[in-house]
A tleap script that builds the chain and sets N, CA, C and O, in Angstrom:
source leaprc.protein.ff14SB
mol = sequence {
  NMET ASN LYS LYS HIE LEU SER ARG SER ILE
  ASP SER PHE ALA ASP VAL ALA THR SER GLN
  GLU GLU LYS GLY ILE VAL LYS TYR GLY LYS
  PRO LEU ASP PRO LEU ASP LYS TYR ASP TRP
  LEU GLN MET ALA LYS GLU GLU LEU VAL ASP
  GLY PHE LYS TYR LEU GLU ALA GLU HIE VAL
  LYS ARG GLN GLN ILE VAL ILE ARG ILE ARG
  LYS LEU VAL VAL LEU MET HIE HIE GLN PHE
  ALA LYS ALA GLU ILE ASN ALA LEU LEU ASP
  GLU LEU GLU GLY THR ASN TYR GLY CLYS
}
set mol.1.N position { 102.572 83.531 87.556 }
set mol.1.CA position { 101.602 84.314 88.306 }
set mol.1.C position { 101.627 85.747 87.785 }
set mol.1.O position { 102.690 86.310 87.526 }
set mol.2.N position { 100.454 86.316 87.639 }
set mol.2.CA position { 100.341 87.694 87.179 }
set mol.2.C position { 100.336 88.610 88.402 }
set mol.2.O position { 99.285 88.909 88.968 }
set mol.3.N position { 101.525 89.045 88.794 }
set mol.3.CA position { 101.651 89.846 90.014 }
set mol.3.C position { 100.985 91.211 89.875 }
set mol.3.O position { 100.512 91.779 90.860 }
set mol.4.N position { 100.950 91.733 88.661 }
set mol.4.CA position { 100.297 93.022 88.451 }
set mol.4.C position { 98.799 92.916 88.762 }
set mol.4.O position { 98.222 93.788 89.412 }
set mol.5.N position { 98.188 91.830 88.283 }
set mol.5.CA position { 96.762 91.616 88.561 }
set mol.5.C position { 96.544 91.394 90.058 }
set mol.5.O position { 95.602 91.931 90.641 }
set mol.6.N position { 97.414 90.605 90.671 }
set mol.6.CA position { 97.301 90.354 92.110 }
set mol.6.C position { 97.409 91.660 92.888 }
set mol.6.O position { 96.634 91.906 93.812 }
set mol.7.N position { 98.354 92.478 92.517 }
set mol.7.CA position { 98.547 93.760 93.199 }
set mol.7.C position { 97.316 94.655 93.043 }
set mol.7.O position { 96.872 95.285 94.003 }
set mol.8.N position { 96.769 94.705 91.823 }
set mol.8.CA position { 95.547 95.499 91.594 }
set mol.8.C position { 94.397 94.961 92.429 }
set mol.8.O position { 93.616 95.727 92.994 }
set mol.9.N position { 94.295 93.636 92.504 }
set mol.9.CA position { 93.212 93.018 93.276 }
set mol.9.C position { 93.336 93.356 94.759 }
set mol.9.O position { 92.346 93.674 95.417 }
set mol.10.N position { 94.542 93.287 95.269 }
set mol.10.CA position { 94.774 93.602 96.682 }
set mol.10.C position { 94.462 95.070 96.951 }
set mol.10.O position { 93.821 95.405 97.947 }
set mol.11.N position { 94.917 95.939 96.060 }
set mol.11.CA position { 94.639 97.371 96.218 }
set mol.11.C position { 93.141 97.646 96.175 }
set mol.11.O position { 92.623 98.430 96.970 }
set mol.12.N position { 92.455 97.000 95.247 }
set mol.12.CA position { 91.012 97.193 95.126 }
set mol.12.C position { 90.299 96.698 96.381 }
set mol.12.O position { 89.395 97.357 96.893 }
set mol.13.N position { 90.714 95.533 96.871 }
set mol.13.CA position { 90.123 94.991 98.092 }
set mol.13.C position { 90.313 95.965 99.249 }
set mol.13.O position { 89.378 96.236 100.002 }
set mol.14.N position { 91.524 96.488 99.384 }
set mol.14.CA position { 91.819 97.420 100.473 }
set mol.14.C position { 90.967 98.681 100.350 }
set mol.14.O position { 90.457 99.193 101.346 }
set mol.15.N position { 90.818 99.175 99.131 }
set mol.15.CA position { 89.997 100.374 98.922 }
set mol.15.C position { 88.545 100.127 99.315 }
set mol.15.O position { 87.930 100.946 99.998 }
set mol.16.N position { 88.006 99.001 98.882 }
set mol.16.CA position { 86.609 98.687 99.194 }
set mol.16.C position { 86.443 98.445 100.695 }
set mol.16.O position { 85.470 98.903 101.293 }
set mol.17.N position { 87.384 97.733 101.301 }
set mol.17.CA position { 87.303 97.465 102.742 }
set mol.17.C position { 87.333 98.770 103.537 }
set mol.17.O position { 86.584 98.938 104.500 }
set mol.18.N position { 88.193 99.677 103.131 }
set mol.18.CA position { 88.276 100.972 103.808 }
set mol.18.C position { 86.980 101.753 103.639 }
set mol.18.O position { 86.465 102.336 104.593 }
set mol.19.N position { 86.464 101.759 102.427 }
set mol.19.CA position { 85.214 102.463 102.157 }
set mol.19.C position { 84.064 101.871 102.970 }
set mol.19.O position { 83.250 102.606 103.531 }
set mol.20.N position { 84.001 100.554 103.031 }
set mol.20.CA position { 82.935 99.898 103.796 }
set mol.20.C position { 83.063 100.205 105.287 }
set mol.20.O position { 82.062 100.411 105.973 }
set mol.21.N position { 84.287 100.232 105.775 }
set mol.21.CA position { 84.503 100.564 107.194 }
set mol.21.C position { 84.015 101.981 107.474 }
set mol.21.O position { 83.372 102.237 108.492 }
set mol.22.N position { 84.326 102.892 106.563 }
set mol.22.CA position { 83.889 104.284 106.732 }
set mol.22.C position { 82.366 104.387 106.692 }
set mol.22.O position { 81.771 105.129 107.473 }
set mol.23.N position { 81.736 103.644 105.782 }
set mol.23.CA position { 80.265 103.630 105.723 }
set mol.23.C position { 79.685 103.102 107.031 }
set mol.23.O position { 78.703 103.637 107.545 }
set mol.24.N position { 80.300 102.048 107.561 }
set mol.24.CA position { 79.825 101.470 108.815 }
set mol.24.C position { 79.935 102.448 109.969 }
set mol.24.O position { 79.051 102.514 110.823 }
set mol.25.N position { 81.010 103.200 109.994 }
set mol.25.CA position { 81.189 104.194 111.058 }
set mol.25.C position { 80.118 105.270 110.952 }
set mol.25.O position { 79.559 105.700 111.961 }
set mol.26.N position { 79.831 105.705 109.723 }
set mol.26.CA position { 78.779 106.707 109.532 }
set mol.26.C position { 77.425 106.131 109.955 }
set mol.26.O position { 76.643 106.802 110.630 }
set mol.27.N position { 77.154 104.895 109.558 }
set mol.27.CA position { 75.850 104.287 109.837 }
set mol.27.C position { 75.676 103.928 111.310 }
set mol.27.O position { 74.617 104.172 111.889 }
set mol.28.N position { 76.723 103.344 111.923 }
set mol.28.CA position { 76.589 102.826 113.284 }
set mol.28.C position { 77.318 103.668 114.333 }
set mol.28.O position { 77.198 103.415 115.531 }
set mol.29.N position { 78.071 104.667 113.878 }
set mol.29.CA position { 78.760 105.543 114.815 }
set mol.29.C position { 80.057 104.983 115.376 }
set mol.29.O position { 80.661 105.582 116.265 }
set mol.30.N position { 80.487 103.837 114.861 }
set mol.30.CA position { 81.734 103.232 115.338 }
set mol.30.C position { 82.184 102.172 114.337 }
set mol.30.O position { 81.382 101.702 113.530 }
set mol.31.N position { 83.458 101.793 114.385 }
set mol.31.CA position { 83.920 100.736 113.484 }
set mol.31.C position { 83.367 99.372 113.916 }
set mol.31.O position { 82.873 99.209 115.032 }
set mol.32.N position { 83.462 98.419 113.020 }
set mol.32.CA position { 83.002 97.071 113.326 }
set mol.32.C position { 83.759 96.534 114.539 }
set mol.32.O position { 84.984 96.620 114.619 }
set mol.33.N position { 83.011 95.989 115.460 }
set mol.33.CA position { 83.600 95.396 116.666 }
set mol.33.C position { 83.179 93.934 116.715 }
set mol.33.O position { 81.998 93.641 116.902 }
set mol.34.N position { 84.127 93.008 116.551 }
set mol.34.CA position { 83.767 91.593 116.533 }
set mol.34.C position { 83.105 91.113 117.821 }
set mol.34.O position { 82.489 90.048 117.842 }
set mol.35.N position { 83.230 91.888 118.888 }
set mol.35.CA position { 82.639 91.470 120.161 }
set mol.35.C position { 81.229 92.021 120.370 }
set mol.35.O position { 80.600 91.752 121.393 }
set mol.36.N position { 80.734 92.795 119.394 }
set mol.36.CA position { 79.340 93.235 119.472 }
set mol.36.C position { 78.435 92.010 119.470 }
set mol.36.O position { 78.852 90.917 119.087 }
set mol.37.N position { 77.220 92.200 119.891 }
set mol.37.CA position { 76.300 91.072 120.032 }
set mol.37.C position { 75.525 90.769 118.744 }
set mol.37.O position { 74.376 90.329 118.791 }
set mol.38.N position { 76.152 91.005 117.616 }
set mol.38.CA position { 75.533 90.653 116.341 }
set mol.38.C position { 75.771 89.176 116.050 }
set mol.38.O position { 76.729 88.577 116.540 }
set mol.39.N position { 74.898 88.612 115.258 }
set mol.39.CA position { 75.119 87.268 114.735 }
set mol.39.C position { 75.889 87.448 113.428 }
set mol.39.O position { 75.300 87.580 112.355 }
set mol.40.N position { 77.213 87.449 113.540 }
set mol.40.CA position { 78.058 87.754 112.388 }
set mol.40.C position { 77.875 86.747 111.260 }
set mol.40.O position { 77.956 87.120 110.089 }
set mol.41.N position { 77.631 85.490 111.583 }
set mol.41.CA position { 77.418 84.494 110.526 }
set mol.41.C position { 76.137 84.790 109.753 }
set mol.41.O position { 76.109 84.700 108.526 }
set mol.42.N position { 75.090 85.140 110.470 }
set mol.42.CA position { 73.834 85.476 109.793 }
set mol.42.C position { 74.010 86.722 108.933 }
set mol.42.O position { 73.527 86.781 107.802 }
set mol.43.N position { 74.705 87.713 109.477 }
set mol.43.CA position { 74.940 88.933 108.697 }
set mol.43.C position { 75.746 88.617 107.436 }
set mol.43.O position { 75.463 89.150 106.363 }
set mol.44.N position { 76.742 87.754 107.569 }
set mol.44.CA position { 77.555 87.381 106.411 }
set mol.44.C position { 76.704 86.657 105.370 }
set mol.44.O position { 76.842 86.912 104.174 }
set mol.45.N position { 75.829 85.759 105.811 }
set mol.45.CA position { 74.933 85.059 104.882 }
set mol.45.C position { 74.075 86.062 104.119 }
set mol.45.O position { 73.926 85.968 102.901 }
set mol.46.N position { 73.518 87.013 104.843 }
set mol.46.CA position { 72.660 88.015 104.208 }
set mol.46.C position { 73.451 88.847 103.199 }
set mol.46.O position { 72.958 89.145 102.111 }
set mol.47.N position { 74.668 89.216 103.561 }
set mol.47.CA position { 75.507 89.993 102.645 }
set mol.47.C position { 75.857 89.182 101.400 }
set mol.47.O position { 75.872 89.716 100.291 }
set mol.48.N position { 76.140 87.890 101.584 }
set mol.48.CA position { 76.459 87.045 100.432 }
set mol.48.C position { 75.256 86.888 99.508 }
set mol.48.O position { 75.402 86.888 98.286 }
set mol.49.N position { 74.083 86.757 100.087 }
set mol.49.CA position { 72.872 86.667 99.266 }
set mol.49.C position { 72.689 87.963 98.484 }
set mol.49.O position { 72.386 87.936 97.291 }
set mol.50.N position { 72.872 89.093 99.156 }
set mol.50.CA position { 72.780 90.374 98.448 }
set mol.50.C position { 73.825 90.442 97.340 }
set mol.50.O position { 73.530 90.895 96.233 }
set mol.51.N position { 75.033 90.000 97.630 }
set mol.51.CA position { 76.091 90.004 96.622 }
set mol.51.C position { 75.721 89.159 95.416 }
set mol.51.O position { 75.970 89.556 94.277 }
set mol.52.N position { 75.126 87.997 95.658 }
set mol.52.CA position { 74.693 87.152 94.548 }
set mol.52.C position { 73.627 87.859 93.724 }
set mol.52.O position { 73.642 87.800 92.495 }
set mol.53.N position { 72.704 88.524 94.403 }
set mol.53.CA position { 71.660 89.258 93.684 }
set mol.53.C position { 72.271 90.364 92.827 }
set mol.53.O position { 71.816 90.600 91.708 }
set mol.54.N position { 73.290 91.038 93.337 }
set mol.54.CA position { 73.965 92.083 92.557 }
set mol.54.C position { 74.642 91.472 91.331 }
set mol.54.O position { 74.570 92.031 90.236 }
set mol.55.N position { 75.302 90.322 91.516 }
set mol.55.CA position { 75.955 89.654 90.386 }
set mol.55.C position { 74.931 89.247 89.334 }
set mol.55.O position { 75.159 89.425 88.138 }
set mol.56.N position { 73.824 88.711 89.774 }
set mol.56.CA position { 72.784 88.287 88.838 }
set mol.56.C position { 72.191 89.485 88.105 }
set mol.56.O position { 71.931 89.413 86.904 }
set mol.57.N position { 71.977 90.583 88.821 }
set mol.57.CA position { 71.447 91.792 88.182 }
set mol.57.C position { 72.417 92.298 87.114 }
set mol.57.O position { 71.996 92.687 86.025 }
set mol.58.N position { 73.698 92.293 87.424 }
set mol.58.CA position { 74.699 92.737 86.444 }
set mol.58.C position { 74.733 91.793 85.245 }
set mol.58.O position { 74.892 92.233 84.106 }
set mol.59.N position { 74.586 90.511 85.501 }
set mol.59.CA position { 74.554 89.528 84.413 }
set mol.59.C position { 73.379 89.809 83.474 }
set mol.59.O position { 73.545 89.815 82.255 }
set mol.60.N position { 72.215 90.039 84.031 }
set mol.60.CA position { 71.024 90.325 83.224 }
set mol.60.C position { 71.221 91.616 82.439 }
set mol.60.O position { 70.891 91.685 81.254 }
set mol.61.N position { 71.759 92.636 83.099 }
set mol.61.CA position { 71.990 93.913 82.421 }
set mol.61.C position { 72.927 93.725 81.234 }
set mol.61.O position { 72.674 94.251 80.150 }
set mol.62.N position { 74.002 92.981 81.435 }
set mol.62.CA position { 74.962 92.755 80.343 }
set mol.62.C position { 74.343 91.934 79.221 }
set mol.62.O position { 74.614 92.185 78.047 }
set mol.63.N position { 73.520 90.963 79.569 }
set mol.63.CA position { 72.845 90.183 78.528 }
set mol.63.C position { 71.985 91.092 77.658 }
set mol.63.O position { 71.963 90.946 76.436 }
set mol.64.N position { 71.290 92.013 78.274 }
set mol.64.CA position { 70.437 92.928 77.518 }
set mol.64.C position { 71.265 93.838 76.612 }
set mol.64.O position { 70.858 94.135 75.489 }
set mol.65.N position { 72.411 94.274 77.094 }
set mol.65.CA position { 73.296 95.103 76.269 }
set mol.65.C position { 73.797 94.303 75.072 }
set mol.65.O position { 73.830 94.812 73.952 }
set mol.66.N position { 74.185 93.057 75.308 }
set mol.66.CA position { 74.654 92.198 74.214 }
set mol.66.C position { 73.551 92.031 73.175 }
set mol.66.O position { 73.813 92.118 71.975 }
set mol.67.N position { 72.345 91.798 73.613 }
set mol.67.CA position { 71.219 91.633 72.681 }
set mol.67.C position { 71.043 92.890 71.837 }
set mol.67.O position { 70.846 92.803 70.625 }
set mol.68.N position { 71.113 94.042 72.462 }
set mol.68.CA position { 70.955 95.303 71.725 }
set mol.68.C position { 72.079 95.490 70.709 }
set mol.68.O position { 71.835 95.913 69.580 }
set mol.69.N position { 73.304 95.176 71.111 }
set mol.69.CA position { 74.436 95.326 70.192 }
set mol.69.C position { 74.300 94.346 69.033 }
set mol.69.O position { 74.548 94.711 67.883 }
set mol.70.N position { 73.910 93.109 69.321 }
set mol.70.CA position { 73.760 92.119 68.243 }
set mol.70.C position { 72.695 92.571 67.233 }
set mol.70.O position { 72.841 92.333 66.034 }
set mol.71.N position { 71.644 93.209 67.704 }
set mol.71.CA position { 70.628 93.724 66.788 }
set mol.71.C position { 71.217 94.808 65.887 }
set mol.71.O position { 70.888 94.884 64.704 }
set mol.72.N position { 72.083 95.640 66.446 }
set mol.72.CA position { 72.732 96.676 65.638 }
set mol.72.C position { 73.711 96.073 64.640 }
set mol.72.O position { 73.843 96.566 63.520 }
set mol.73.N position { 74.395 95.011 65.042 }
set mol.73.CA position { 75.363 94.360 64.157 }
set mol.73.C position { 74.671 93.837 62.901 }
set mol.73.O position { 75.242 93.875 61.811 }
set mol.74.N position { 73.454 93.355 63.056 }
set mol.74.CA position { 72.706 92.846 61.907 }
set mol.74.C position { 72.547 93.935 60.847 }
set mol.74.O position { 72.487 93.646 59.652 }
set mol.75.N position { 72.479 95.175 61.291 }
set mol.75.CA position { 72.281 96.288 60.366 }
set mol.75.C position { 73.583 96.728 59.683 }
set mol.75.O position { 73.557 97.511 58.734 }
set mol.76.N position { 74.712 96.222 60.172 }
set mol.76.CA position { 76.003 96.622 59.610 }
set mol.76.C position { 76.242 95.942 58.262 }
set mol.76.O position { 75.690 94.879 57.977 }
set mol.77.N position { 77.073 96.578 57.445 }
set mol.77.CA position { 77.352 96.032 56.118 }
set mol.77.C position { 78.779 95.516 55.977 }
set mol.77.O position { 79.069 94.793 55.024 }
set mol.78.N position { 79.664 95.859 56.882 }
set mol.78.CA position { 81.060 95.436 56.780 }
set mol.78.C position { 81.228 94.103 57.502 }
set mol.78.O position { 81.129 94.040 58.728 }
set mol.79.N position { 81.483 93.040 56.745 }
set mol.79.CA position { 81.514 91.687 57.307 }
set mol.79.C position { 82.603 91.495 58.361 }
set mol.79.O position { 82.373 90.842 59.379 }
set mol.80.N position { 83.794 92.065 58.120 }
set mol.80.CA position { 84.871 91.887 59.096 }
set mol.80.C position { 84.485 92.513 60.435 }
set mol.80.O position { 84.704 91.916 61.488 }
set mol.81.N position { 83.916 93.711 60.392 }
set mol.81.CA position { 83.506 94.386 61.624 }
set mol.81.C position { 82.432 93.576 62.336 }
set mol.81.O position { 82.457 93.445 63.560 }
set mol.82.N position { 81.500 93.041 61.579 }
set mol.82.CA position { 80.442 92.226 62.174 }
set mol.82.C position { 81.036 91.015 62.888 }
set mol.82.O position { 80.668 90.705 64.021 }
set mol.83.N position { 81.953 90.339 62.215 }
set mol.83.CA position { 82.562 89.140 62.794 }
set mol.83.C position { 83.358 89.486 64.048 }
set mol.83.O position { 83.294 88.770 65.047 }
set mol.84.N position { 84.097 90.571 63.991 }
set mol.84.CA position { 84.913 90.974 65.142 }
set mol.84.C position { 84.029 91.368 66.327 }
set mol.84.O position { 84.299 90.980 67.463 }
set mol.85.N position { 82.994 92.126 66.063 }
set mol.85.CA position { 82.079 92.536 67.138 }
set mol.85.C position { 81.395 91.315 67.740 }
set mol.85.O position { 81.287 91.201 68.961 }
set mol.86.N position { 80.938 90.409 66.895 }
set mol.86.CA position { 80.293 89.200 67.412 }
set mol.86.C position { 81.261 88.358 68.235 }
set mol.86.O position { 80.870 87.787 69.253 }
set mol.87.N position { 82.513 88.275 67.811 }
set mol.87.CA position { 83.512 87.519 68.574 }
set mol.87.C position { 83.732 88.154 69.946 }
set mol.87.O position { 83.843 87.451 70.951 }
set mol.88.N position { 83.794 89.467 69.982 }
set mol.88.CA position { 83.967 90.158 71.263 }
set mol.88.C position { 82.743 89.971 72.160 }
set mol.88.O position { 82.877 89.786 73.370 }
set mol.89.N position { 81.573 90.018 71.572 }
set mol.89.CA position { 80.353 89.789 72.352 }
set mol.89.C position { 80.314 88.354 72.877 }
set mol.89.O position { 79.910 88.116 74.015 }
set mol.90.N position { 80.730 87.408 72.051 }
set mol.90.CA position { 80.807 86.019 72.509 }
set mol.90.C position { 81.746 85.914 73.709 }
set mol.90.O position { 81.459 85.214 74.681 }
set mol.91.N position { 82.856 86.613 73.622 }
set mol.91.CA position { 83.814 86.578 74.730 }
set mol.91.C position { 83.199 87.165 75.999 }
set mol.91.O position { 83.366 86.612 77.086 }
set mol.92.N position { 82.495 88.278 75.860 }
set mol.92.CA position { 81.828 88.873 77.024 }
set mol.92.C position { 80.805 87.918 77.632 }
set mol.92.O position { 80.641 87.855 78.851 }
set mol.93.N position { 80.132 87.189 76.773 }
set mol.93.CA position { 79.130 86.241 77.253 }
set mol.93.C position { 79.756 84.948 77.761 }
set mol.93.O position { 79.087 84.133 78.397 }
set mol.94.N position { 81.030 84.766 77.478 }
set mol.94.CA position { 81.699 83.542 77.905 }
set mol.94.C position { 81.353 82.353 77.036 }
set mol.94.O position { 81.439 81.208 77.479 }
set mol.95.N position { 80.959 82.622 75.793 }
set mol.95.CA position { 80.535 81.517 74.924 }
set mol.95.C position { 81.594 81.092 73.926 }
set mol.95.O position { 81.360 80.174 73.139 }
set mol.96.N position { 82.763 81.740 73.936 }
set mol.96.CA position { 83.770 81.345 72.948 }
set mol.96.C position { 85.045 80.827 73.590 }
set mol.96.O position { 86.091 80.794 72.941 }
set mol.97.N position { 84.980 80.426 74.840 }
set mol.97.CA position { 86.177 79.894 75.482 }
set mol.97.C position { 86.556 78.576 74.838 }
set mol.97.O position { 85.710 77.714 74.599 }
set mol.98.N position { 87.822 78.437 74.567 }
set mol.98.CA position { 88.317 77.215 73.962 }
set mol.98.C position { 88.230 77.209 72.449 }
set mol.98.O position { 88.594 76.217 71.817 }
set mol.99.N position { 87.753 78.300 71.850 }
set mol.99.CA position { 87.672 78.362 70.381 }
set mol.99.C position { 89.007 78.773 69.815 }
set mol.99.O position { 89.154 78.885 68.598 }
savepdb mol mol.pdb
quit
């Protein structure tokens, strides 16, 4: 187990959770109260849909960056650099797993 990664993940989660709680207090004037009359399941569904949209937007943005970099690589003359850059781009795209 990579405890360093786990620790970073936990710290990041705590930071984001704290930040979100603070945003909620600013927006609603109080911290989240599970006994409020909100439909928490519906709110969670909506948040997950938004999260998926954010992931998809980031995916599209990264694809466009990869395309731009690959176009620049074509203009390069050093074969080793071209191969290394393409390998890294493949890794970012997730297309070279298991190679």
